[in-house]
Phi, psi and omega in degrees: 000338182302317181294319179298314180297323178295317179298314180294322181301320180297317179293320180294320178299317179299317179299312182293323180293315184284331184263332185227005184049047188238137176242130182237134183283326189211141176244146180260114177249154172207155177296138181296135178301146187295339180273006176237153177283136179135170181245318184226137184245131173263126177278118186274337187309316183299336183251359182296314184299322183285332180270344179056043177230170177276159178303319183296312182295313181297317181297316181296313181297315182291319178299315179298317179299317183294322177295320184282329188246001181228139177270010181266321185264131179246346178196167179203164170208154182246128176232110184054237181261030182235130176256107181271122184252131174264120184274141184295148176300325181299322179295316180296320181290324175295322177297317180301317177301312182296316182299315182290338180276346180270141182290314181227075184307129176088347181263125180274145176267128179282142173244183184296338181270351182291149179300143175255124180242141176255129180244119178261132173209173185076280175045060184277166169267145183271031177246007182194158178286166176291141179234188185303322177298320176295326180299314178298318180302309183295316181294320180292312180297315180298315182295316178300319178299317180293322179294317178298322177295316180295338179271007173099011179266152164278135186231136174246117178271129184216172172210157172249121181268119182278084190256013178216165179125174185297324181294326177292318180296329179297315178296316181299316182293317179298319178295319180298319182278321192238000188280336181052037177075014182298139179232168176303321181292316183288333182265348185059035177243148170300150184302319181291327179289323178295313180296321177298326178301321182279337173294317177294320180296320177303313182299320179297311181294321180298314180296325178294321177295318179299315181300318180294318179296319178295319178299327180276001174110002179279140178296146183305312183296322179290317180300321181296330180270337187245008177302133185308320181296318180294317179298322179292321178295320178296320178293325178296322178296318177298317179298320180299314181290339176271008179061038175301124186301318183293315180295318180296321180295316178296319179299315180294320181295310184289324175295324177301319177299316184295317183299320178297321178294316178300314183301321179295321179290319177300319180297318178299319182286340180079033178244161182216173180221151177262337181207159180229140172236147184238130180303327181297338177266318190276341183293332179292319176297321178299318179296321178297316180297320180294319178296323176294319178294328178295318180292336180269358179083010178285325179246170178218160181252135175271174185301328182278001178094355178287151183252135185225167168232138180262112182247020184296326180290343179263009178086007179251218179218193176281139184235129178288134180243326174221135178290168181296333178273005177089356181283155185273158173246178181304319181301323180301308183290328179293325176295314179295319181296316180301314180294318181297323180295321179292323177295316181289327184227076181297346180281351183299131177253356179183153177232136179245122179258114178268099184216143183302158187289353174289350178254016180305314182294320180304316183283331172301315180294313182304309183296324180289319178298316179297323178294317180292335176284351175093014180279118182296328182288353180295341180286345185250031178257141182226130174266110175278088185277136180223156181282159181287165176251121179253159173252163176306333181277351179120194184286143178278147178224114185298315185296332180266359178073019181260047180249159174265111181298135183300318181295318179296321180296315180299317179295320179297319180296319179296316181294320178295319178297319180298319181296313183287317181297324180294329180281319190253340186275174177243086190254011178301134178094349178277134177289164179299323179295316179295325178294319179298319177297317180296314180299322179294317179299316182291315181298313179291323178299320179295314181298310184294315182294318182300322181280319186278343180287346180270137176308133184308327185288343185272148175284150182241134167258108189274126178236100184305318183293319180295331182288332180260066180238131184279359176236151179091191187276075184225166177298311179301329176298318178291315182296322182295323178298317179297316180296321179298317180294319179299321177294321180295317182291323179050234180252027180299135175268111186244136179246117181299321183292349182280354181296124179268110186288356178269358179292155180261132182268145170284155181302324180289327175293319180295322180298321178295313181296321178298319180293317179299326180295337182277351187305311179302324179291324179295319177300315180298316179294318180297323178291316181293329182260359183051049187228099173298340181301328179293324176291317180298316179296321177300314181298315181299317180294322178298314181293322178299317178294320180296316181299321178296317177299312185295326182282341187245345184234131179287137178251287181291336181272001180289121182289331180283115186298323179295318179292320179300314180297319179299314183293323177294321178292325176296317177300318180297318179298320178296314180299316179301316183290323176300313182296318183291313180294322179295329179297333177290341176262000182078019184257130178268146181257123175281153176269353181210139177217000000 
């Protein structure tokens, strides 16, 4: 629509200049409401005062001028201060030609001068496998990165792997005490799942120790701080930071198991990264920065030797930066990681952190601390905050082992898709291998769409069965439309240049073309708002319009060859756009369902 608005703006400017000696910087357009005749509406109110005319008079004069002097407008009507313009069929058909001639309609190509943005997502802990919450994080971060690229930015996809800390030591300690040398190979478990098993086991043993201490007369709060396992885990962390050879060797071995497990899950999800950062590397830089800030008076030391920053004057509170034993906290490594990224990529113009909304306060503090440290780039940091994912049974808890494992979820989605597709699909002639590929596409498409169609800020109640529904606002609904069009097109030989721009369009055809024209603007809005939900909503509306067209207008049965060819090309344009827009959500389109 931007090009259409630009064309109309030039004609409107000429009209205002010649009739009122008036120059206007910007005009407000909006799609015409469905209860009025027209395609595009010009809001007249902003220019009424300057023209000193009534809405009716100005609208009539301007509408008449546009019909006489523009080949874009074919009719108009005035309602209050709104000029509703009916756009010519020839303009829509010319747009269809142009759209089909473009390789990636609506997607901008980044050049060397385009802004470079870094998008962080996933950022797992190496003490447990990826779960449903991580799935939303990864899908959201990956999609936002793809949308930013489509909007003309250079994008670096990255993650920070939280590979050190007390939680890592808990898994290591539990394996050391109770593992009996168990490995991924001997247990037939993925490495991340094996390590996660011992994280849960630590919590079980720890709680048992607390219960015994309380039974023996120790206060609950004291028992929670002095349970032998916890004290041992804390000592292991100190040893790790002191580079104890034995602790480091165990850490490297178990993290190695986890990384292989993560990579397998990422591959299943269809996401990728351009760079990796490790907390074990960046926390040292963070400690150096904090010590420098301490010498400058930005931070202060308490009696126990811990280092803090006082943010009470900024409406926050005091924040711990280094523990009394000198060990780092999350804030320490996040400060170091941010600085290291700027050192590694000085071209970065902004960083996007994809992290759940339970960390909103953490990022307020982080960005403020970086600002107080004097980093100019701290002004270009954005926390892509998103709501948690719940199950019908309630909130997931890693320590209690009540999480939905990402690998199990992916397999479940594939199996559910296979069950439904076998009942409703037309899979005769597909080999078993092709069916497996199809089930994976449908299952992942259902999962990704169900999660990404929701505004990132909102909490999600995830229902696997509802997501794999071939009707309604779901991934399979979108995929099925694409497959239907591919079947319709078959081996038809279509020539884009054969479109006759003098043909008359049906209203349903025009509605599809009007919607397709908005695609570049939707990408821009989705990029500015960091919201894949806008792309998902666009797709659902496109498929809804196509289905209405397909159910009411004959395509292959049209006797007029020019009209038949036009309708097939319109179908092709819809299929192309479905596939392209879906790729921004990480969803693959099958050619058959």
